[in-house]
VEXLOTI-62941 format. One line per field, with one value per residue (C-alpha): residue number from 1; chain; x, y, z. Coordinates in steps of 0.05 Angstrom, whole numbers, always signed. Example, Ala and Ser with C-alpha at 12.3 -4.5 7.8 and 13.67 -1.06 7.14 Angstrom:
REM residues 2
nr = [1; 2];
kette = [A; A];
east = [+246; +273];
north = [-90; -21];
up = [+156; +143];
***
This chain:
REM residues 162
nr = [1; 2; 3; 4; 5; 6; 7; 8; 9; 10; 11; 12; 13; 14; 15; 16; 17; 18; 19; 20; 21; 22; 23; 24; 25; 26; 27; 28; 29; 30; 31; 32; 33; 34; 35; 36; 37; 38; 39; 40; 41; 42; 43; 44; 45; 46; 47; 48; 49; 50; 51; 52; 53; 54; 55; 56; 57; 58; 59; 60; 61; 62; 63; 64; 65; 66; 67; 68; 69; 70; 71; 72; 73; 74; 75; 76; 77; 78; 79; 80; 81; 82; 83; 84; 85; 86; 87; 88; 89; 90; 91; 92; 93; 94; 95; 96; 97; 98; 99; 100; 101; 102; 103; 104; 105; 106; 107; 108; 109; 110; 111; 112; 113; 114; 115; 116; 117; 118; 119; 120; 121; 122; 123; 124; 125; 126; 127; 128; 129; 130; 131; 132; 133; 134; 135; 136; 137; 138; 139; 140; 141; 142; 143; 144; 145; 146; 147; 148; 149; 150; 151; 152; 153; 154; 155; 156; 157; 158; 159; 160; 161; 162];
kette = [A; A; A; A; A; A; A; A; A; A; A; A; A; A; A; A; A; A; A; A; A; A; A; A; A; A; A; A; A; A; A; A; A; A; A; A; A; A; A; A; A; A; A; A; A; A; A; A; A; A; A; A; A; A; A; A; A; A; A; A; A; A; A; A; A; A; A; A; A; A; A; A; A; A; A; A; A; A; A; A; A; A; A; A; A; A; A; A; A; A; A; A; A; A; A; A; A; A; A; A; A; A; A; A; A; A; A; A; A; A; A; A; A; A; A; A; A; A; A; A; A; A; A; A; A; A; A; A; A; A; A; A; A; A; A; A; A; A; A; A; A; A; A; A; A; A; A; A; A; A; A; A; A; A; A; A; A; A; A; A; A; A];
east = [+385; +381; +309; +248; +208; +144; +112; +49; -3; -66; -98; -57; +15; +51; +97; +162; +193; +240; +219; +273; +244; +174; +201; +241; +182; +137; +189; +195; +119; +113; +167; +134; +64; +91; +127; +64; +20; +71; +96; +41; +1; -74; -108; -104; -31; +13; +88; +102; +111; +173; +218; +228; +152; +147; +150; +87; +51; +77; +60; +3; +20; +95; +91; +36; +53; -14; -55; -12; -21; -96; -91; -49; -99; -156; -122; -73; -122; -144; -72; -52; -111; -92; -19; -40; -88; -31; +12; -44; -59; +15; +25; -39; -16; +57; +45; +5; +28; -14; -38; -98; -98; -119; -66; -12; -30; -26; +41; +68; +44; +67; +136; +144; +124; +175; +228; +210; +216; +281; +311; +293; +324; +388; +388; +392; +400; +402; +478; +484; +516; +477; +539; +577; +551; +590; +540; +585; +583; +525; +523; +503; +441; +391; +423; +419; +346; +333; +364; +329; +262; +278; +294; +232; +188; +216; +205; +133; +117; +147; +106; +42; +51; +63];
north = [-361; -434; -451; -422; -379; -383; -439; -451; -494; -499; -431; -409; -389; -424; -383; -412; -354; -362; -330; -276; -258; -250; -207; -164; -153; -136; -85; -55; -52; -17; +34; +51; +55; +104; +144; +148; +169; +218; +250; +248; +313; +309; +337; +407; +395; +418; +406; +369; +302; +264; +262; +186; +177; +217; +154; +129; +194; +207; +270; +264; +328; +337; +399; +434; +443; +478; +422; +370; +405; +401; +328; +314; +350; +310; +242; +242; +213; +158; +140; +140; +94; +47; +44; +32; -23; -59; -55; -77; -139; -155; -147; -186; -246; -249; -312; -345; -409; -396; -333; -325; -281; -217; -229; -243; -177; -139; -172; -153; -81; -75; -105; -60; +2; -17; -25; +41; +80; +46; +55; +129; +137; +102; +139; +72; +76; +24; +30; +4; -64; -109; -151; -89; -96; -120; -163; -155; -79; -55; +9; -32; -60; -15; -34; -108; -99; -66; -124; -174; -142; -145; -219; -233; -194; -232; -299; -281; -258; -322; -365; -326; -339; -414];
up = [-194; -178; -190; -224; -177; -218; -257; -297; -263; -303; -305; -244; -235; -179; -134; -106; -68; -9; +56; +49; -20; +8; +65; +16; -29; +31; +53; -16; -26; +42; +24; -42; -11; +42; -12; -55; +4; +32; -32; -83; -82; -89; -150; -121; -100; -156; -161; -96; -130; -108; -170; -162; -172; -237; -281; -245; -264; -335; -373; -422; -461; -467; -511; -472; -397; -381; -412; -378; -311; -321; -339; -277; -233; -263; -264; -205; -154; -202; -220; -147; -128; -185; -162; -90; -112; -148; -86; -40; -83; -89; -14; +2; -39; -20; +20; -35; -69; -131; -167; -212; -274; -237; -184; -236; -270; -205; -189; -258; -250; -178; -192; -252; -211; -157; -210; -245; -181; -160; -229; -227; -158; -183; -250; -287; -362; -417; -418; -346; -341; -294; -281; -256; -185; -125; -84; -23; -23; +21; -20; -80; -46; -83; -150; -131; -114; -181; -219; -174; -191; -265; -261; -220; -268; -328; -294; -276; -347; -375; -328; -343; -418; -414];
***
């Protein structure tokens, strides 16, 4: 990381992303949006949720599966709409040079959701060493993306709190 990608500018956060970063984020947002739309059952759906999306639809009642199933049926559409709104706002402002408070919040939520899904797909744990990744190995690309999202998220949060 050679320069700060986000900075405080009055009540706004300035964005200094390279073109490749904006393209990468657009690609990742599109992939997650498709995954959410294709693999998130509607309220009457049931168990068809893609396992990598489970962290975006966490259980409300761990010790009561029937009650949790009711909660999921009642809340799934609302949670899905909220996730898609975050992604839409993130995607719609990828070319922006400045973000207002609402946009920063959507970016933080959207980046975190991208990272949660990718971390679940990769089975990332707290014991994983972020330096144990070969950037020249194409098979490591998803892990590199995961760590990239973590760094980007941390920078954005720092800039938003300046």
